[in-house]
N, C-alpha and C positions, 0 to 999 in steps of 0.2 A: 403487481404485487405490493402488502403495506412495506407502510415500513421500518415494523421494527421485524417483518424476516428479511428487506432488506440487510435493516444493523441486522441480523443472526450470521448471516453469508456472509458477510464483512466481517466481524466478528470470528469464525469460522476458518477463512482464508488468509487473512492477514501472515499467519507464522510463510506464507507461498512469497511474499512480498521478500520478508525476509529472508528468504535462501536464494529467491533470482538472484536479490541483489548481492546479497555474499556470492555468489558464484558470479556474476559479471568484477565483482572488485581485485576476485583473484584472480582472473588473469587481468584487470587491466588497472594495478594499483595506484595510478595519479586522479579517480575521480572519486565525487563524493559519495560518502555510504552514506551521511546525511538526505544528499539532495536527490540519490535515486532512491533512498526507503519515501520521500515527500513527492515522487512523480507515480513510482506505483503504488502507495496507497491511493493516490487522487486516479488514479486507470483503474486500481482494484473499487473503487468507491461509484465508479464512470457504468465498470459494467457490470456492478448489483442492478445501479438503474436502470441498465438497456435490457438486463439476460428478461429472457423468454421460456420458466422451465417446458412449456409444450413444443418444444421443439427436437424434446428428448437427448441435450444435447448437456455433459454433466456443466456446473458452474464452474470447477476445479481446471475443468481443461479448456474452457471459454476466458474466464478471469486470466485463465496464464494467460493464451494469444495478448492480452491485451492489453496484459501485464512489460509482457516482452515490446510490444511493438509499442509501449507510451515510454522504454526504458530506450529504443533504437532512434527514437525522436529527438529524446531530450539529447543523448548524444549527438548527435547527429545534426540537431542547429546548433551546440558548441564546437562542435570541428576543426579544426583549421581547413583542413581542405575539401575540393569537395570530392559529390561522387565518381565522378568521372577522375580526379585527381585516383582518388582509392582505386579503382578499375585498376587505374596503370599500374598503380604501385603493384594488385598480385599477378597483375599478366604476366610482368617483371620476375616477380620474386618466384613463376612457376615454371618462364624461361628458363631462369639460374638455376635453378634446381635439376630441370632434365639437361642442360649444358653439364654441370658437373658430374649426372651420374656419366653421362656417353664420357665426355672428356676423361676421365679423373682429377679436375684437376678445378681450381675458378677461372669463370670466362673470363673474357677482359671485354669492354666496353663496345671493345669493332666488333668484338662478336655474337654481344647480347645485341646490337643495333643491326645485325645483316641479320641472325634470327629474326626479329621481331618487323625488318622491313620501316623502319624511321633510322633518322639522319643521330651520328652521336650526339650533339647537343641536347637530344629529346631525352636520351637515356641516359646522361651522366643532372639533366637535371632531374627527373624519376625515381635514382637512386639517391639525390639526395635531399630528397619527401621521405622517402623509405628509411632513411637516415636519425631522423627528425623526431624527437623524443616531448610529451607535454608532462612536467610536472608541476609541483604548485609551487609558489612562494614560501604559503607560510608552512611547510609538511614538518616532519621527522615530528622524532620523538625527545624528550628531554634533553638527550646527552646529544642531543645531534645536530648542529647547524643545518639552518635553513638557506634556502633560496636565498632570500632574501636577505643573508647576513652576509653575504660572498659580493651581492651585487656591488657593482662600483656604481656612486651618487653620479653624476655629472651638473646638481648642480651645488648651487655654489655654498658654503658653510656660512653659518651668522655670523661665527668670527674673520672669515675673508673677506665679504660685505663688506662690517666695519670697516676693516683696512683699506680696504678699493676702493670705499664714501670718502676714507680720508687722504688718502693717495690723491685723491682724484681733487679733492677740495685744494688741500695745501698744494697741486701742481698750478691750480688755477690764479691761486692767491699768489704765485712766481713769477708765472710769466705776467700778470697786474704789473709785479712791481718792477720790473725790467723796465727799461729806458724808454719812454713812447713807442720810439720810430719801432727799436726792434719787441717790442710787447707788441706793435700792429703783425708784423712780419710774421712773427710767430701766430698768431692771434689766424690771418690768413690761409697760413701755412696748411697746420695742422689744425687747425678746428674749423674752415672756411673751407674749405678742400679746395682752395686755390691756388693757379700755377705761379712762381716763379716769373715768367717772362710777364706775367698781366699784374703781378704787386710790382715790379719795374717799371711796365708803361704807366700803372698810375703813381708811383712817386716821382720820377723821373729822372729813374738811376738806370742804374748798366744791370746787367741779370749777374754778376760777377762781386758788385757791389751788393744786390739783395741776397746773395750766397753766404757773403762774407759776413752780414749782420744777422744771419740766419744760425751760422753757427759760431759765433762770438756770442750769441742769446743762449742758445744750446750750453756752451763754455757756465756760463753765469748764474742756467739754472742749477747746472750740474753744483758746483759752486756749494748756492742754495740747499739745494735736497742731502749733501753729504752735509754737509754744518748746520742743518736743521737734528735730521736723524742721530745726528752724532753725541756720546757721551759730552757728560761738560766737561769731564780729562782732557779730555783729546779733542778736543774745538779747535783749539789753536794749533794741533799738528796735522790737520786737514790742510792737502794743499791744494792751489790754487790752482783751475785747469780754464781760468779766464786770463785772456790778455789784458784786459782794462788796467787802468790804474789800480795801485792798493785804496784807497780811498774812496775811490768811486767804486767796488767790488767791497766793502768795508760798510758805505751808504745803503747799494741793495740788499747785503746782509742785517743789515740795523732795519730797515723798513721793513723786511720781511717777515724777520721775529716781530714786529711789536704786530702784523696781520692776522699772524700762522704759530697762534702761541700753543701748546701740547699738541694733542693727539697719542690715541694709543701705544703706536711705537714709539715716540719720543718717550712715552710716560715707561714705557716697557727700554729704554735705553739708562732712564733716569734707577729707575728701579734696580737696572742691572749693577749701576753704579753708587746707589745707597747699600744694595745684598755685598759687593763685596768691601765695602767701607767698614761692613760690621764683621766680614771674617775675618780683615784686617787686624780694627778693633780685640775680636776676640781671640786670635791669639794672641794678639800681645797682652790681653787679658791676659791668656794662658802660662804665657811665660812669665808673669809675673806672681801668677797664684806659684809655679811652680820654684824659685825663687823660695817667695819665702813660705813656701814646704822643707822647703831641705834647710833653709834656716831654723826653724819652726822644731825641724827634727834633731838638730846638733846642739839647739838650745832643749829641747826633752833629753837627752846623750848627757850631756854636761852637769844637767840638772840631777840627775840618776846616779852619776856619777862622784857628783858632791853628796848624797846623802846616804851612799854606800864610805864613801869617807868618814863620815862619821858617826853611823851607827857602828863598825865595824868595830871600831877601840872599845863604844862600849857592853858588846857585844863579850868581846875578849875579858874586858874585865868581870860583869856577871859570872864568865863562865870561871 
């Protein structure tokens, strides 16, 4: 067969591909029409290449069988279920329809299992497979929300990643500013995953002494974190959780402030404080403007009254 004859066969039967793809997509809406059309077109070209007119088979019937087979192979390769799973689903659906017709109600899982001769868990698993549906992540119309729009993302956002990095960075600074023994105990327990017993043996202390040092370090860390992320106007109001001397606590907070300055969350607290200050100034300016407006209104009224007092006698004389 010449290339021109083959091309003519392909062009004449190309609408057959569109018909078969449309029929298939009407029964399975999750399929991609463009992908199936490409598969069908390739199958049509391959059918034209392999067609032998001397066999007496019409090309349309031969091409139809080849296209349907190619579409089935493509869907089967992309199907999540194996042939065995699909066969079990068909068998289960047939038995369920028969029992529904004979019992006059929907059969139970135990009744389905007894009819099929399998255990209950197998029937339950097949029912779950039968209820599964496949949908496109980016399908839907212009005004329809797609599955991609409503799926929850488990990836951390850039904003959250920045906050986590900042807090981790600050926490390491806070631990480094602790007194030497406290910093060692916290580092070994929480960063090196060592037990209190091993640390006590290394330092020559009792288990309770190490635990007390760890607890006091946690309280100091809490003081440092709350003081760092508090707004400027409320830093003095942050309660003291640690039990060390006030001067020792202040020295720790000063050392921590020198090593960990700023940060996104700290900047947010400062920005909030600045916004509150601007709002307060705005309210004060509004109050001043209101008083000035009232005074200006009173002055304008007095001026009108004085003008009327002067004009009235003149109009009376002219009259």
